[in-house]
C-alpha positions in Angstrom: -4.0 90.5 106.3 -5.1 93.5 104.3 -8.5 95.1 105.0 -9.6 94.1 101.5 -8.7 90.4 102.2 -10.6 90.6 105.6 -13.7 91.9 103.8 -13.4 89.1 101.2 -13.2 86.5 104.0 -16.2 88.0 105.8 -18.3 88.3 102.6 -17.6 84.6 101.8 -18.6 83.5 105.3 -21.7 85.6 105.2 -22.8 84.1 101.9 -22.1 80.6 103.1 -23.9 81.2 106.4 -27.0 82.5 104.6 -27.1 79.4 102.4 -26.7 77.2 105.4 -29.5 79.0 107.3 -31.8 78.4 104.4 -31.0 74.7 104.4 -31.5 74.4 108.2 -34.8 76.2 108.0 -36.1 73.8 105.3 -34.9 70.7 107.2 -35.3 71.4 110.9 -35.4 67.7 111.7 -32.2 66.6 110.0 -32.0 63.1 111.4 -28.6 62.3 109.8 -27.0 65.3 111.5 -25.3 66.4 108.3 -26.6 69.9 108.5 -25.7 70.1 112.2 -22.1 69.1 111.4 -22.0 71.7 108.6 -23.2 74.3 111.1 -20.6 73.3 113.6 -17.9 73.5 111.0 -19.1 76.9 109.8 -19.0 78.3 113.4 -15.4 76.9 113.8 -14.5 78.7 110.6 -16.1 81.9 112.0 -13.9 81.5 115.1 -10.8 81.0 113.1 -11.5 84.0 110.8 -12.3 86.2 113.8 -9.1 85.1 115.5 -7.1 86.1 112.4 -9.0 89.3 111.6 -9.7 90.8 115.1 -8.1 88.5 117.7 -9.3 86.1 120.3 -9.8 88.9 122.9 -12.7 90.4 120.9 -16.3 90.1 122.0 -17.0 88.7 118.5 -14.8 85.7 119.2 -16.6 85.1 122.5 -20.0 85.3 120.7 -19.0 82.7 118.1 -17.5 80.5 120.8 -20.8 80.7 122.7 -22.8 79.8 119.6 -20.5 76.9 118.8 -21.1 75.4 122.3 -24.9 75.7 122.0 -27.5 73.9 119.8 -26.8 74.3 116.1 -29.8 75.4 114.2 -30.9 78.1 111.8 -31.2 80.6 114.6 -27.6 80.1 115.7 -26.3 80.3 112.1 -28.4 83.3 111.4 -27.0 85.0 114.6 -23.5 84.2 113.4 -24.2 85.8 110.1 -25.4 88.9 111.9 -22.2 89.0 114.0 -20.2 88.7 110.8 -22.0 91.6 109.3 -21.4 93.7 112.3 -17.8 92.8 112.4 -17.5 93.7 108.7 -18.8 97.2 109.5 -15.8 97.7 111.8 -13.3 97.3 109.1 -12.2 100.3 107.1 -12.8 100.1 103.3 
């Protein structure tokens, strides 16, 4: 995967994560669980992208794995977006 493609993947995930954080902040008591499922799916995508971009041995992978095992809310998704941004900064343009 080229660095340009890696950056595109990360930018897309960051954009989606920010949108999901906004939804979760507005509806913190999502009784249907739909937003929680979206959050879980998002974190799984972060894990898969991290595995492809950096590898499973990276601390970022461990961070996403930890978030995915915890409670899914706007704080966890916001933290994931922060990790994605930090990871993006490690890739050469």
